RODO-2510 file (C-alpha; in nm, 4 decimals, decimal comma):
residues 398
     n   res          X          Y          Z
     1     x     0,0000     0,0000     0,0000
     2     x     0,1347     0,3436    -0,0886
     3     x     0,1855     0,6125     0,1744
     4     x    -0,0527     0,8495     0,0024
     5     x    -0,3604     0,6682    -0,1385
     6     x    -0,6342     0,8805    -0,2907
     7     x    -0,9153     0,6859    -0,1168
     8     x    -0,9635     0,6339     0,2556
     9     x    -1,2466     0,4086     0,3739
    10     x    -1,3494     0,5350     0,7169
    11     x    -1,5520     0,3194     0,9521
    12     x    -1,8104     0,5279     1,1344
    13     x    -2,0034     0,4458     1,4495
    14     x    -2,3379     0,5803     1,5640
    15     x    -2,1630     0,8288     1,7940
    16     x    -2,0409     1,0145     1,4836
    17     x    -1,7265     1,2291     1,5242
    18     x    -1,7043     1,1605     1,8988
    19     x    -1,5864     0,8054     1,8476
    20     x    -1,3457     0,8659     1,5598
    21     x    -0,9770     0,7911     1,6204
    22     x    -0,7211     1,0614     1,5275
    23     x    -0,6314     0,9033     1,1929
    24     x    -0,9954     0,9042     1,0815
    25     x    -1,0438     1,2634     1,1945
    26     x    -0,7331     1,3684     0,9994
    27     x    -0,8565     1,1880     0,6857
    28     x    -1,1871     1,3785     0,7027
    29     x    -1,0123     1,7108     0,7630
    30     x    -0,7839     1,6601     0,4612
    31     x    -1,0512     1,5241     0,2283
    32     x    -1,1640     1,7100    -0,0807
    33     x    -1,4640     1,4793    -0,1208
    34     x    -1,6586     1,2760     0,1366
    35     x    -1,9005     1,0182     0,0035
    36     x    -2,1452     0,8213     0,2181
    37     x    -2,5020     0,7249     0,2881
    38     x    -2,7349     1,0046     0,3950
    39     x    -2,7403     0,8655     0,7499
    40     x    -2,3608     0,8652     0,7719
    41     x    -2,3278     1,2176     0,6374
    42     x    -2,5852     1,3419     0,8896
    43     x    -2,3607     1,2166     1,1709
    44     x    -2,0849     1,4540     1,0502
    45     x    -2,2549     1,7948     1,0208
    46     x    -1,9328     2,0002     1,0329
    47     x    -1,7716     1,8605     0,7182
    48     x    -1,5987     2,1195     0,4991
    49     x    -1,5309     1,8870     0,2040
    50     x    -1,7688     1,8435    -0,0874
    51     x    -2,0171     1,5697    -0,0011
    52     x    -2,1803     1,3110    -0,2243
    53     x    -2,4740     1,1066    -0,0983
    54     x    -2,4324     0,7413    -0,1873
    55     x    -2,7212     0,6399    -0,4144
    56     x    -2,9500     0,3385    -0,3878
    57     x    -2,8812     0,0702    -0,5009
    58     x    -2,5293     0,0637    -0,3611
    59     x    -2,3723    -0,0514    -0,6893
    60     x    -2,4756     0,2756    -0,8575
    61     x    -2,2324     0,4627    -0,6355
    62     x    -1,9225     0,2753    -0,7492
    63     x    -1,8920     0,4775    -1,0719
    64     x    -1,9376     0,8015    -0,8767
    65     x    -1,6638     0,7003    -0,6363
    66     x    -1,4178     0,5975    -0,9074
    67     x    -1,4728     0,9313    -1,0809
    68     x    -1,3054     1,0974    -0,7796
    69     x    -0,9749     0,9170    -0,8506
    70     x    -0,6881     1,1641    -0,8041
    71     x    -0,8709     1,3693    -0,5395
    72     x    -0,8420     1,3124    -0,1653
    73     x    -1,1602     1,1151    -0,1056
    74     x    -1,3201     0,9534     0,1988
    75     x    -1,5858     0,6822     0,1673
    76     x    -1,7893     0,6363     0,4835
    77     x    -1,8922     0,2887     0,5966
    78     x    -2,0522     0,1405     0,9057
    79     x    -1,8089     0,0186     1,1710
    80     x    -1,5474    -0,2160     1,0300
    81     x    -1,5767    -0,1896     0,6491
    82     x    -1,4411    -0,5446     0,6081
    83     x    -1,6777    -0,7153     0,8522
    84     x    -2,0058    -0,7580     0,6663
    85     x    -1,9416    -0,4078     0,5345
    86     x    -1,8736    -0,2208     0,2121
    87     x    -1,4965    -0,2626     0,2082
    88     x    -1,4692    -0,5613    -0,0245
    89     x    -1,7323    -0,4212    -0,2612
    90     x    -1,5214    -0,1093    -0,3024
    91     x    -1,1667    -0,2445    -0,3115
    92     x    -1,2335    -0,5059    -0,5790
    93     x    -1,2564    -0,2101    -0,8204
    94     x    -0,9256    -0,0619    -0,7027
    95     x    -0,5565    -0,1373    -0,7408
    96     x    -0,3212    -0,1973    -0,4476
    97     x    -0,1915     0,1346    -0,3236
    98     x    -0,5038     0,3308    -0,4170
    99     x    -0,6801     0,2881    -0,0842
   100     x    -0,6489     0,2444     0,2899
   101     x    -0,9060     0,1497     0,5531
   102     x    -0,9540     0,2991     0,8996
   103     x    -1,2065     0,0738     1,0765
   104     x    -1,4226     0,1391     1,3782
   105     x    -1,5741    -0,1350     1,5981
   106     x    -1,8098    -0,3469     1,3905
   107     x    -2,1758    -0,4029     1,4741
   108     x    -2,0788    -0,7590     1,5660
   109     x    -1,8141    -0,6408     1,8115
   110     x    -2,0493    -0,3885     1,9695
   111     x    -2,3276    -0,6458     2,0022
   112     x    -2,0960    -0,9081     2,1534
   113     x    -1,9617    -0,6520     2,4000
   114     x    -2,3128    -0,5443     2,4990
   115     x    -2,4299    -0,9016     2,5577
   116     x    -2,1062    -1,0559     2,6850
   117     x    -2,1018    -1,3145     2,4042
   118     x    -1,7699    -1,4587     2,2807
   119     x    -1,7357    -1,3717     1,9127
   120     x    -1,5107    -1,6716     1,8430
   121     x    -1,7992    -1,9089     1,9151
   122     x    -2,0855    -1,6940     1,7848
   123     x    -2,2054    -1,7102     1,4229
   124     x    -2,2033    -1,3669     1,2580
   125     x    -2,3939    -1,3057     0,9347
   126     x    -2,4932    -1,0059     0,7261
   127     x    -2,8599    -1,0592     0,6411
   128     x    -2,9366    -0,6974     0,5524
   129     x    -2,9234    -0,7942     0,1836
   130     x    -2,9551    -1,1730     0,2025
   131     x    -3,2357    -1,4228     0,2761
   132     x    -3,2978    -1,5302     0,6347
   133     x    -3,2414    -1,8936     0,5293
   134     x    -2,8651    -1,8266     0,5194
   135     x    -2,8937    -1,8657     0,8963
   136     x    -3,0626    -2,2090     0,8707
   137     x    -2,7469    -2,4283     0,8750
   138     x    -2,6274    -2,2570     1,1948
   139     x    -2,9446    -2,3059     1,3984
   140     x    -2,9279    -2,5667     1,6741
   141     x    -3,0449    -2,5735     2,0329
   142     x    -2,7990    -2,3683     2,2386
   143     x    -2,6139    -2,1975     1,9538
   144     x    -2,5871    -1,8206     1,9193
   145     x    -2,5814    -1,5897     1,6195
   146     x    -2,5615    -1,2156     1,5572
   147     x    -2,7149    -1,0979     1,2294
   148     x    -2,7518    -0,7562     1,0698
   149     x    -3,0936    -0,6794     0,9187
   150     x    -3,2210    -0,4370     0,6560
   151     x    -3,4405    -0,2309     0,8906
   152     x    -3,6738    -0,2480     1,1877
   153     x    -3,9547    -0,4061     0,9870
   154     x    -3,7345    -0,7083     0,9179
   155     x    -3,7095    -0,7973     1,2867
   156     x    -4,0653    -0,9326     1,3413
   157     x    -4,0331    -1,1023     1,0018
   158     x    -3,7268    -1,3008     1,1098
   159     x    -3,9048    -1,3841     1,4361
   160     x    -4,1957    -1,5290     1,2359
   161     x    -3,9552    -1,7229     1,0123
   162     x    -3,7760    -1,8759     1,3105
   163     x    -4,1113    -1,9776     1,4560
   164     x    -4,2239    -2,1325     1,1273
   165     x    -3,9184    -2,3599     1,1037
   166     x    -3,9374    -2,4784     1,4644
   167     x    -3,7185    -2,2321     1,6540
   168     x    -3,9933    -2,0198     1,8101
   169     x    -3,8528    -2,0744     2,1596
   170     x    -3,5415    -1,8747     2,0657
   171     x    -3,4699    -1,5487     2,2471
   172     x    -3,4117    -1,2494     2,0196
   173     x    -3,1994    -0,9624     2,1494
   174     x    -3,2861    -0,6588     1,9367
   175     x    -2,9997    -0,4080     1,9331
   176     x    -3,0653    -0,0660     1,7810
   177     x    -2,8140     0,2084     1,6919
   178     x    -2,5331     0,0464     1,8887
   179     x    -2,2622     0,2765     2,0188
   180     x    -2,4578     0,5988     1,9796
   181     x    -2,6961     0,8139     2,1822
   182     x    -2,9980     0,6276     2,0388
   183     x    -2,8706     0,2863     2,1499
   184     x    -3,1429     0,0567     2,2796
   185     x    -3,1385    -0,3155     2,3604
   186     x    -3,4575    -0,5160     2,4082
   187     x    -3,5430    -0,8836     2,3929
   188     x    -3,8396    -1,1054     2,3161
   189     x    -3,9135    -1,4684     2,2420
   190     x    -3,9479    -1,5364     1,8689
   191     x    -4,2941    -1,6986     1,8912
   192     x    -4,4240    -1,4206     2,1195
   193     x    -4,2569    -1,1251     1,9528
   194     x    -4,4260    -0,7989     2,0538
   195     x    -4,1628    -0,5251     2,0163
   196     x    -4,2450    -0,2258     1,7986
   197     x    -4,0920     0,1011     1,6784
   198     x    -3,7617    -0,0711     1,6021
   199     x    -3,5137     0,1796     1,4645
   200     x    -3,2457     0,1454     1,1973
   201     x    -2,9591     0,0481     1,2114
   202     x    -3,0501    -0,2752     1,3812
   203     x    -2,9069    -0,6177     1,4434
   204     x    -3,0525    -0,9198     1,6183
   205     x    -2,8696    -1,1624     1,8439
   206     x    -3,0349    -1,5046     1,8423
   207     x    -3,0080    -1,7324     2,1444
   208     x    -3,1304    -2,0440     1,9681
   209     x    -3,3788    -2,2915     2,1116
   210     x    -3,5862    -2,5535     1,9316
   211     x    -3,5344    -2,7583     1,6194
   212     x    -3,4990    -2,9648     1,4087
   213     x    -3,1362    -2,8739     1,3421
   214     x    -2,9299    -2,9739     1,0423
   215     x    -2,6601    -3,2218     1,1390
   216     x    -2,2995    -3,1207     1,0812
   217     x    -2,2049    -3,4338     0,8830
   218     x    -2,3103    -3,5616     0,5419
   219     x    -2,6330    -3,7569     0,5305
   220     x    -2,9008    -3,5128     0,6475
   221     x    -3,2462    -3,6498     0,7249
   222     x    -3,4455    -3,7137     0,4057
   223     x    -3,7301    -3,5044     0,5499
   224     x    -3,5304    -3,1867     0,4865
   225     x    -3,5559    -3,2398     0,1094
   226     x    -3,8856    -3,2012    -0,0726
   227     x    -3,8859    -3,4778    -0,3349
   228     x    -4,0937    -3,6958    -0,5633
   229     x    -3,9080    -4,0114    -0,4664
   230     x    -3,6178    -3,9387    -0,7035
   231     x    -3,3411    -3,8693    -0,4537
   232     x    -3,0302    -4,0266    -0,3080
   233     x    -3,1448    -4,1540     0,0316
   234     x    -2,9643    -4,0625     0,3513
   235     x    -2,7285    -4,3637     0,4035
   236     x    -2,6207    -4,3736     0,0374
   237     x    -2,5913    -3,9943     0,0318
   238     x    -2,3550    -4,0048     0,3294
   239     x    -2,1324    -4,2589     0,1528
   240     x    -2,1486    -4,0603    -0,1719
   241     x    -2,0469    -3,7335    -0,0047
   242     x    -1,7632    -3,9139     0,1691
   243     x    -1,6378    -4,0305    -0,1717
   244     x    -1,6849    -3,6838    -0,3265
   245     x    -1,4819    -3,5380    -0,0351
   246     x    -1,5693    -3,1657    -0,0680
   247     x    -1,2925    -2,9190     0,0151
   248     x    -1,3195    -2,5400     0,0710
   249     x    -1,3588    -2,3484    -0,2547
   250     x    -1,4270    -2,6548    -0,4710
   251     x    -1,6985    -2,6848    -0,7366
   252     x    -1,9298    -2,9820    -0,7979
   253     x    -2,1275    -3,0916    -1,1014
   254     x    -2,4313    -3,2901    -0,9819
   255     x    -2,5641    -3,4678    -1,2925
   256     x    -2,9190    -3,5973    -1,2508
   257     x    -3,0036    -3,3699    -0,9597
   258     x    -3,3354    -3,5264    -0,8530
   259     x    -3,4133    -3,3356    -0,5313
   260     x    -3,0733    -3,1650    -0,5253
   261     x    -2,9727    -3,3386    -0,2018
   262     x    -2,6150    -3,4202    -0,3085
   263     x    -2,5390    -3,0695    -0,4380
   264     x    -2,7068    -2,9075    -0,1371
   265     x    -2,5065    -3,1118     0,1121
   266     x    -2,1899    -3,0366    -0,0848
   267     x    -2,2650    -2,6651    -0,0379
   268     x    -2,3463    -2,7128     0,3304
   269     x    -2,0007    -2,8673     0,3801
   270     x    -1,8309    -2,5257     0,3604
   271     x    -1,9322    -2,1656     0,2960
   272     x    -1,6970    -2,1350    -0,0038
   273     x    -1,7979    -2,4466    -0,1996
   274     x    -1,9858    -2,4063    -0,5294
   275     x    -2,2158    -2,6453    -0,7145
   276     x    -2,4215    -2,6832    -1,0304
   277     x    -2,7130    -2,9248    -1,0377
   278     x    -2,8180    -3,0525    -1,3820
   279     x    -3,1681    -3,1994    -1,4122
   280     x    -3,3762    -3,2665    -1,7240
   281     x    -3,7180    -3,2344    -1,5528
   282     x    -3,8194    -2,8661    -1,5079
   283     x    -4,0500    -2,9524    -1,2160
   284     x    -3,7565    -3,1071    -1,0373
   285     x    -3,5271    -2,8137    -1,1110
   286     x    -3,7798    -2,5838    -0,9438
   287     x    -3,7882    -2,8210    -0,6475
   288     x    -3,4074    -2,8297    -0,6305
   289     x    -3,3889    -2,4490    -0,6192
   290     x    -3,6612    -2,4419    -0,3526
   291     x    -3,4791    -2,6983    -0,1372
   292     x    -3,1515    -2,5097    -0,1706
   293     x    -3,3097    -2,1779    -0,0714
   294     x    -3,4857    -2,3316     0,2299
   295     x    -3,1613    -2,4805     0,3598
   296     x    -2,9587    -2,1620     0,3231
   297     x    -2,7553    -2,2437     0,0107
   298     x    -2,9296    -2,0323    -0,2521
   299     x    -2,5914    -2,0011    -0,4246
   300     x    -2,6626    -2,3369    -0,5941
   301     x    -2,6754    -2,3028    -0,9730
   302     x    -2,9564    -2,5113    -1,1241
   303     x    -2,9531    -2,6021    -1,4939
   304     x    -3,2546    -2,7501    -1,6711
   305     x    -3,1380    -2,9822    -1,9453
   306     x    -2,9963    -3,3202    -2,0342
   307     x    -2,6329    -3,4112    -1,9937
   308     x    -2,3982    -3,4058    -2,1746
   309     x    -2,5409    -3,1113    -2,3740
   310     x    -2,6264    -2,9178    -2,0544
   311     x    -2,2616    -2,9313    -1,9435
   312     x    -2,1465    -2,6994    -2,2203
   313     x    -2,0059    -2,3730    -2,0913
   314     x    -2,0049    -2,4702    -1,7243
   315     x    -1,7014    -2,3756    -1,5124
   316     x    -1,4628    -2,6685    -1,4732
   317     x    -1,5461    -2,8928    -1,1760
   318     x    -1,3303    -3,0270    -0,8950
   319     x    -1,5721    -3,3164    -0,8525
   320     x    -1,8563    -3,4710    -1,0521
   321     x    -2,1407    -3,6885    -0,9281
   322     x    -2,3508    -3,8886    -1,1729
   323     x    -2,6661    -4,0056    -1,0042
   324     x    -2,8906    -4,0736    -1,3017
   325     x    -2,8917    -4,1290    -1,6766
   326     x    -2,5445    -4,2809    -1,6825
   327     x    -2,4218    -4,3966    -2,0240
   328     x    -2,1018    -4,4662    -2,2155
   329     x    -2,1361    -4,1357    -2,4021
   330     x    -2,1882    -3,9385    -2,0811
   331     x    -1,8868    -4,0951    -1,9120
   332     x    -1,6672    -4,0268    -2,2144
   333     x    -1,7638    -3,6595    -2,2299
   334     x    -1,7418    -3,6051    -1,8536
   335     x    -1,4034    -3,7778    -1,8361
   336     x    -1,2706    -3,5646    -2,1205
   337     x    -1,3801    -3,2443    -1,9413
   338     x    -1,2635    -3,3560    -1,5969
   339     x    -0,9429    -3,1709    -1,4982
   340     x    -0,6450    -3,3727    -1,3822
   341     x    -0,6780    -3,4277    -1,0072
   342     x    -1,0573    -3,3907    -1,0077
   343     x    -1,2844    -3,6638    -0,8700
   344     x    -1,5696    -3,8580    -1,0271
   345     x    -1,8301    -4,0554    -0,8334
   346     x    -2,1053    -4,2496    -1,0110
   347     x    -2,3839    -4,4616    -0,8594
   348     x    -2,5496    -4,7446    -1,0547
   349     x    -2,8623    -4,9470    -0,9784
   350     x    -2,9224    -5,1474    -1,2966
   351     x    -2,7137    -5,4432    -1,4103
   352     x    -2,6285    -5,2635    -1,7341
   353     x    -2,4980    -4,9611    -1,5427
   354     x    -2,3003    -5,1897    -1,3104
   355     x    -2,1249    -5,3500    -1,6064
   356     x    -2,0484    -5,0057    -1,7497
   357     x    -1,8887    -4,8873    -1,4246
   358     x    -1,6958    -5,2126    -1,3853
   359     x    -1,5482    -5,1703    -1,7322
   360     x    -1,4506    -4,8085    -1,6672
   361     x    -1,2975    -4,8981    -1,3318
   362     x    -1,0887    -5,1690    -1,5002
   363     x    -0,9643    -4,9083    -1,7517
   364     x    -0,9293    -4,5935    -1,5372
   365     x    -0,8745    -4,7299    -1,1877
   366     x    -1,0435    -4,6062    -0,8743
   367     x    -1,2618    -4,8062    -0,6386
   368     x    -1,5845    -5,0021    -0,6786
   369     x    -1,8134    -5,0238    -0,3771
   370     x    -2,1280    -5,2363    -0,3575
   371     x    -2,3794    -5,0887    -0,1141
   372     x    -2,6461    -5,3273     0,0159
   373     x    -2,8884    -5,1933     0,2732
   374     x    -3,1847    -5,3476     0,4520
   375     x    -3,4384    -5,1984     0,6902
   376     x    -3,6493    -5,3730     0,9494
   377     x    -4,0165    -5,3983     0,8489
   378     x    -4,3234    -5,5636     1,0041
   379     x    -4,3500    -5,9321     0,9098
   380     x    -4,6801    -6,0557     1,0456
   381     x    -4,6612    -6,0065     1,4210
   382     x    -4,2832    -5,9877     1,4102
   383     x    -4,0201    -5,8089     1,2074
   384     x    -3,7951    -5,8929     0,9173
   385     x    -3,5391    -5,7348     0,6898
   386     x    -3,6494    -5,5685     0,3658
   387     x    -3,3586    -5,5126     0,1300
   388     x    -3,3234    -5,2145    -0,0993
   389     x    -3,1825    -5,2502    -0,4503
   390     x    -2,8030    -5,2799    -0,4209
   391     x    -2,6034    -4,9834    -0,5497
   392     x    -2,2633    -5,0024    -0,7126
   393     x    -2,0519    -4,6917    -0,6658
   394     x    -1,7429    -4,6089    -0,8673
   395     x    -1,5138    -4,3380    -0,7320
   396     x    -1,1959    -4,2271    -0,9047
   397     x    -0,9509    -3,9385    -0,9201
   398     x    -0,8302    -3,8488    -1,2674
***
């Protein structure tokens, strides 16, 4: 970073100039232009620089900001600009040396300090511009989360959502205008929420109670996935995800998505994983997208179409799962597109598909696994074992 960048990103608290450290004060004094949201600018009434109100939507202000290049410019942000803030959105348009950041305590830090919650074991999410379901994977009896919200009207809405999915017994700490003269902290149970006149900016700290929770390992309960019967069931899904072995930042192709359960659990494995689910049936693709959104992984890309044609133009995968419609042609095309080091897992139910996978395993290597499962079922007045169709799984690294 250069010693004299043209842009300074200043984190601002609700106490306005009173809480600014000396470096931030000096940046504002030296600035030719100060750009920020109307609320931020109102906290600094004595500015002498030219001011520009950041437009809505936020992205429209990027061009205005970049037009100030070469002038001493300050962009105002809430708290720590790189903690669920505007910092990353701004700096991805800039070169190293063009900017510096002077943070203030983030909303998360202020909320944790007010409640006495350890940040290292508390989930923190920015839900001011994201669906509430992003919180779903983190909800379990006894867990805690701090989330930013769009405005006061969103608070009773998230309370109703928590109640709808079984977490109505959770305590919501509603924290308004933290760190400033308007600061107020109130609490209510989600299923008996009765607070009103909630002021912006606001965050909510959730002391979670209720369920059902999503387990932390592969093989979530089938009940979490809306389906028409075309889905990889829980025990086989757990074995399949183990073979796929998702790593942070990796991308999956899920061919023959069904209910989307494999791709969804791949995404639930880590916040940075990516996945594309390919399904020929448009009703199922709608269901896949719905399941993904409900479980907090709306980043899933869903493609309606038949493989291999539907694979054209997709970003290269780190792993591929073939759960339906397997054929010699499909394997040939997928193998040709599979980067060196990437993984392929294919499940077969029919004898013809078994033979196909056995032949490919003999040629390409990898492992064959035969999965035979049986469940206890009533047998007259007693019980017996009812076997499912055996599944042959081929897993290989190219």
